[in-house]
N, C-alpha and C positions, 0 to 999 in steps of 0.2 A: 944353858937352859934357864938358870936362875935369873940371868940378865934379861932374857926374853920375856919371862913372866913379869918381872918388874916393869919392863917397858910396856907390855900389854896392859898391865893394871894402870899405869900412868896415863896411857892413851885413852883408856876407857874412862878414867876420871875426868880428863879434859873434855871428852865427848859429852859426858853427862852434864858437866858444868855449862858447856855451850848450849846444849839442848834446853837446859833449865832456864838459862838467860834468855834464849830466843822465845821460849814459851811465855815467860813473864812479860817480855816486851809486847808480844801479841795481845796479851790480856790486859796490858796497861798497868802492870804491877811493878815494872822496872823501868829505869831511865835508859835512853838510847842515845849514844853519841851520834850527832847529826853531822853529815859531811857538808862542806861549804857549797854555796849555790853554783859556783863554777864547776866544781867536781860533779855535782848532780847533772849539770847540763852536758858534761862530757859523757857521762854514763848514758843519758837519754839519746845523745847523738850516736853513740856506738851501737846501742840496741836498734835504733832506726836504720843505721847503715847495714847491720847484719840482716834484719828482716827483709829489707827491700832488695838486697843483693841476692838473697835466697830466691825471692819471687822472680826477679829478672833472670837469674840463672836457669830456673826451672822452665820458664816460658820460652826462653831462647832455645833451650834444648828441644822443646816441643816444636818450635818453628823450624829448626834444622832437621829434626827427625820426628815426623808426626806419628810414626808407628810406635806404640808403647812397648810392644814386645822387643822391637829392635833396641829401644832405649835401655830396657832391662838387660839385654844381652851385652850391650856396650858397657854398662855399669859393672857387670860381673867380670868382664874381661879386664876392666880397669882395676878393680879391686884385687884380681889375681895377678896383676902386673904382667899381663900378656897383651900382645898386639891384637887390636881389633881387626878381624878379617875384612877384606875389601867387599863391599856390598854394591850390587848393580842398582843404579837409580831407576826410578820409574820411567824417566824419559828414555834411557838406554834400553830398558826392557821393551818399551813400546816400539822403539826403532828396530829392534830385532824381530818383533812380530810382523811389522810392516814389510820389512825386507823379505822375510820368508813368504808372506802372502803374495808379494809381487812376483817372486820366483814361481809360485804355484799358478797364479793367474796369467803369467806371461810378462816378462819385463819389457817386451816390445809393445804391449798394448797401452792405450792411453791411461787406463786405470793403474796398470803396473808401473808405468813411468812415474806417475804422480805419487804412488805409494813409496817408491824409492826416494824421490825428492823429499817428501815429508819425513820419511824415516831417517834420512841423513840429517835433516834439521833437528829432529828429536834427539838423535845421538849427540849432536853438538850441544843442544840444550842440557842434556844429561851430564855431559862432561863439564860444562860450565857450572852446573849445580854442585857437582862433586868438588870442584875447586873452591867454590864459595863456602861450602860446609867445612872444608879443611881449613881455609883461611880464618873463618869465623871462630872455629874451635880453638885454634892456636892463639889468635890475637885478642879474643874476647872472653870465651868461656874459661880458658885455662887460668887467666889472672883472677877472675871472680872465684873460681874453685880454690885456687891457692890461698886467697884471702880467708875463705871460710874454713879451710882445713889447716891453715897455718897460723896466720896472725890472730884470727878470732879465737882459736883454741888457746893460744897463749894469753890473750886478754881475759878470757873466761877463767882460766886457771888462776891468774893473779887476782882477779876479783873475788874468787872463792877464798883465797888466802887472806885477802883484806877483810872479808866478812868474818872469818874466824878470829883475826886479830882484833877486830872491833868487839866481838862478843867477849873475848878474853879481857879486853880493857874495861868493858862495862861490868863484867863480873868482879874484877878487882876493885872497881869503884864501889860496888855494893858491899864488898867485904870490908873496905876501909870504913864505910859508914857504920857497919854492924860491929866493928871491933870496939871492945870496951877497955880491955887492959892495955896499958901503955906499950908493953912488949909486943903484943899481938898487933896493935895498931901500927907500930913501927915496921914490923915485918910486912904488913899489908901495904903500907905506903912504899916500901922498897920494891915490892913486887909490882905495884902500880907504875912506878917510874920505868922499870924495865919493859913492862907491857906497853906503856905509852911510846917508848922509843921504837919498839918493834912495829907498832901500829903506824907511827909517822913514817918510818922507812918504807913499809909496804905501801902506804898511801902514795908516796912519791913515785915508787916504781909503777904503780897502776896508773897514776896521772900521766906519766911519760908515754905509756902505751896508748892511753886513750887519746892523747894529743896527736899521736901518730895517725889517727883516723883521717886527718886533713891530707896527709901524704897519700893515703889510700884513695881518697876522692880524686886527687890529681892523677894518680896512676889509672884509675878506672875511667876518668875522662879521656885520657889519651887512647885507651883501649876502645872506648866507645867511638871515637873518631875513626879508628882503623876499621871497626865493624861497619860503620856507615859507608866508608870508602869501598870496602869489599862488596857490600850489598849494592852500591851504586854501579860498580863495574859489572856485577852479575846481571843486573836488570838491563844495563846498556848493551851487554852482549846478547841477551835474549831478544831485545828489541831489534838489534841489527840482524840477527839470524832470521827472525820472522819477517823482517822487511825484505831480505834477500829471497826468502821463500815465496813471499807474496808476488814479487816481481817474476820469479820463475813460473809460478802458477799462472800469472797473468799472461805470460808469453805462450804457455800451453793453451790457455783459454783462447788466445788469438788464433792459434792454429785450428782449434775446433770451429771457431766462427768463420775462419777462412773457407772451410769445407761447406759451411752454410751459404757463404756468398756465391760459391760456384753453383750450388743448387739453385739459387735464386736466378742466377744469370741464365741457366739452362731453362728454367721455367718461363723466362721472358722471351724465349726464342719463338719464331713463327709457328713451329710445329706444336708447341705447347699452347699457343693462342688459339689454334684451330681444334684442339681436343675438346671433347664434350665437357660441360660444366661438372658433371659428376666425377669424371676421371681427374679433372684438374683439382677438385676439392680433395680427392683421395690422396693426391701427391703432395699436398701442402704440409710443411713441417709443423709439428705440434708446438714448437717453441717459437716465439716472435723473432724475426730476423731483421737484419739491416736492409733497408730498401736499396736496390741497385738501379742505377741509371742505365737502361739498355742502349739508348742512343742519345747523344748530347749534341745539340746543334752548335756548331762553331768551335768545338773542341778539336784540336788537331789530333792526328793519329799517334803522335808521340806520347800520348797519355799512357798507352800500353807499355811504353818503354821507360816510364818513370818520370817524364818531364811534364809538369803540371803548372798551368797558370790559374790560380784560384779565382781570379776575376772572370774567367771564361766559363766557370762551372756553375750550373744551375741545379737546385735541389730537384729530385725526381718527383713526378706528379703522383706517384704511388704513395708518397709519404716519407717521413724520416723517423729517426729514433732519438730519444733523449739519453744522455749519458752524464754520469757524475765523474769529475776529475779526481783521481786518487792522489796524485803527486804534482808538484810544480814541474813545469816543462818549459825550457827556453828554446824558442824557435831557432833553428840553425841557419835558415835563409828565408827569403820572402815568400816561398811557397808553403811554409809551415806556419801553424798557429800556436802562439805561446799560450800556456795553460797555467791556471792557478788552482791549487788543491781545493776541493769541495765545491767548485763552481759547476754549474749545469750548462751543457752545450748541446747543440743539435748535430747529429752525425749521420752519414750515409756513405755508401761505397760506390766505386766506379768499376766497370768491367776492365780487367787487365791490371788492376792496381795490385801493389804488393799487399799480401794478406795481413801484414803487420801494421798497416796504415789505413786510416779512414779520412774522409773529408769532414771537417768540423766547422760549425758556424756559431758565431757569438755576435748577435746584432748585425752590424754591417761588416764585421771581420770574418774572413774565411781562409781556410788553409788546411794542410795535411796535419793529422795528429796521430800519435802512436797508440795502437790498441791497448798495449800493456799499461798505459797510464789512465785507462778509463774503466768505469764500471757501467756496463750497458744495462739500461733499464727497460722494462717491458713497455 
């Protein structure tokens, strides 16, 4: 007990001595041992690294998990050293709702089929997002967090010790100046030498830790490359999933238009031509359709069987439609027309043609084109 009291009194004396020295330095009443310029640069670089690492870490967490409540929950699980429960992503939840809606509306209906296709793509997007979050957390967030909770805490601890050693050193210097008697001055100088040795040793330890910030930058650079690679793979997967979905929906769209083509062909029959104008107007579709050639002079009957000579085809007198090409398309033979993405062409249909194909014209060039590669304009 006596030892503890003496130690407590000694620690209190050291604390008050440091506090007094610190206060006098702030008031300009005491000298302060200055660190060399290189050491000060190391300190400034370390502080800058810590501050920006914290900001990058927080914003990356927001990017990966925008929900603040979910971030707080994950933080608590991490502090309690418990595994974070698996959470359904927004894409997976949307996929579930779309699938359930398709079952209610009828999976065989056009709307139900499309909901199922879109829902499956949303599920794949959600799974890709989950994998990206997992990869980014392991390869990028964890190293940044380890630096702040490990290396930086060690650096901060050694810096506080160095600060105390400096205050002790400056206090000893002040006592040496104030000592009058030879015996008191000799004792103060001996204490000063010991304090200087401790300060130099602690300064060297702190310097080595601060110089290790360069290694930290190299490690964080490697982690940053891994984060970019994960993000690139994620967005490439999302793009491919959406491209596949767009092609599927384009095919479905072609089926819808094929029904419209049949309706046009029927409206071009002799019976429809002799019907009263009011009845004909009532049977017209509300959406613009592809003009159909009811009879083409000079075209053989093999057109209905899929054999087509583009040079023998003439555009219908009733007009044509414009279409924008969605993707590049390479013609398989002389009856097809090669396409370039984003170009505009003229299209129309023929009776008996495959509903997935149209006749396309670009200047003097003419040939069959697939409906799924086109965006039909009004």
